[in-house]
C-alpha positions in Angstrom: 12.7 20.5 22.2 13.5 17.1 23.6 15.4 14.5 21.8 12.2 12.6 20.8 9.9 15.5 19.9 9.3 16.3 16.2 8.7 19.6 14.6 6.6 17.9 11.9 4.3 15.3 13.4 2.8 12.7 11.1 -1.0 12.6 11.2 -2.4 9.1 10.8 -5.1 10.4 8.5 -2.5 11.5 6.0 -0.8 8.2 5.7 -1.8 5.8 2.9 -1.2 2.1 2.8 0.8 1.1 -0.3 0.8 -2.5 -1.6 3.1 -3.5 -4.5 2.3 -6.6 -6.6 4.1 -8.0 -9.6 1.9 -9.1 -12.5 2.3 -10.5 -16.0 0.1 -8.1 -17.8 -0.5 -4.4 -17.0 -3.2 -4.3 -19.7 -5.2 -7.2 -18.1 -4.9 -5.6 -14.6 -6.1 -2.3 -16.0 -9.1 -4.0 -17.6 -10.0 -5.9 -14.5 -9.5 -3.2 -11.8 -10.2 -0.2 -14.0 -12.9 -1.2 -16.5 -14.7 -4.2 -14.8 -14.5 -3.0 -11.1 -14.4 0.7 -11.8 -11.5 1.6 -9.5 -9.8 4.9 -9.9 -6.5 4.7 -11.8 -4.2 7.1 -9.9 -0.9 6.9 -11.8 0.5 4.8 -14.6 3.5 4.5 -16.9 3.1 2.8 -20.2 3.3 -1.0 -19.6 5.6 -0.6 -16.6 3.2 0.0 -13.7 -0.3 1.1 -12.8 -1.6 2.3 -9.4 -5.3 2.0 -8.3 -6.9 3.6 -5.2 -8.8 1.2 -3.0 -10.1 3.1 0.1 -7.0 4.2 2.0 -4.8 1.8 0.1 -2.9 2.4 -3.1 -2.2 -0.8 -5.0 0.7 -0.6 -7.4 0.9 -3.4 -10.0 4.3 -3.7 -11.7 5.0 -5.5 -14.9 7.3 -8.5 -14.5 8.4 -11.3 -16.7 9.8 -13.2 -13.6 6.5 -14.7 -12.5 6.4 -18.4 -11.8 3.1 -19.3 -13.4 0.9 -17.3 -15.8 -1.7 -15.6 -13.7 0.2 -15.7 -10.4 3.0 -13.4 -9.3 5.4 -12.9 -6.5 4.0 -10.4 -3.9 6.1 -7.8 -2.2 8.8 -9.3 -0.1 6.6 -12.3 1.0 5.5 -14.9 -1.5 1.9 -14.7 -0.3 -1.0 -13.1 -2.1 -2.7 -10.0 -0.9 -6.4 -10.0 -0.1 -8.7 -7.1 -0.9 -12.3 -6.7 0.1 -14.0 -4.2 -2.2 -17.4 -2.7 -1.3 -19.8 -2.4 -4.2 -23.0 -0.3 -4.0 -26.1 -2.5 -3.9 -27.5 -0.9 -7.1 -24.3 -1.9 -9.0 -23.6 -5.4 -7.5 -25.7 -7.5 -9.8 -24.4 -5.8 -12.9 -20.8 -6.2 -11.8 -21.3 -9.9 -11.1 -22.9 -10.3 -14.6 -19.9 -8.6 -16.3 -17.5 -10.8 -14.3 -19.4 -13.9 -15.2 -19.2 -13.1 -18.9 -15.5 -12.0 -19.2 -12.5 -14.0 -20.1 -10.2 -12.2 -17.7 -11.3 -14.0 -14.5 -13.5 -16.9 -13.6 -16.5 -16.2 -11.4 -17.4 -19.7 -10.5 -19.2 -19.2 -7.2 -22.4 -17.4 -6.5 -22.6 -14.8 -3.7 -23.2 -16.0 -0.2 -25.0 -14.3 2.7 -22.9 -13.5 5.8 -24.4 -13.1 9.2 -22.8 -9.7 9.5 -25.4 -8.6 7.0 -23.8 -8.6 3.5 -23.6 -10.5 0.3 -20.1 -11.6 -0.7 -18.3 -13.4 -3.5 -14.6 -14.2 -3.8 -12.6 -14.6 -7.0 -8.9 -14.6 -8.1 -7.7 -11.5 -9.9 -5.5 -11.8 -13.0 -2.3 -11.5 -10.8 -3.4 -14.4 -8.5 -4.7 -12.3 -5.6 -7.9 -13.3 -3.8 -10.5 -10.5 -4.1 -13.8 -10.3 -2.1 -16.6 -8.2 -3.7 -19.3 -7.4 -1.2 -22.5 -5.3 -0.9 -24.5 -4.4 2.2 -28.2 -4.4 1.2 -30.5 -1.7 2.6 -32.9 -4.4 3.8 -32.0 -7.9 5.0 -33.5 -10.4 2.6 -36.0 -13.0 3.9 -34.3 -15.8 1.9 -30.6 -15.9 2.2 -30.0 -18.1 -0.9 -28.7 -16.1 -3.9 -30.9 -17.8 -6.5 -34.0 -16.6 -4.7 -32.5 -13.1 -4.3 -31.7 -12.4 -7.9 -31.5 -13.7 -11.5 -30.9 -17.4 -10.8 -27.1 -17.4 -10.2 -26.4 -14.9 -13.0 -27.2 -17.2 -15.9 
């Protein structure tokens, strides 16, 4: 065996991305990602940390009292927020937006917009200060690309 050969190769399909984010409230993060968005909670330990699965990425939120401003946190080794794009099935998209519009945890101030790539998208800030894009790819391209004409007048 040469100097650079390995007996145990790593297969790219077995590797997960892991993102660690500090937050001010594990309970609020659990409510937002678990209850509102319906993401799978992989691991948790009391009010110390919680891990959610998002595609091939595991997002670990750790409780910290050392955040600079309520609702924002320091992220990994860089002081920049992470950005997650979360796909939502078309049949669940409107209901999810309605729940987000009527919760105290986050502010959903914008309506979804149509992207030329063929999907509806809305961005918001999660309770830890991260930008999150929620998008859905409709089965059929709508004739009118304005959200009010597509569904329930901007989620009143």
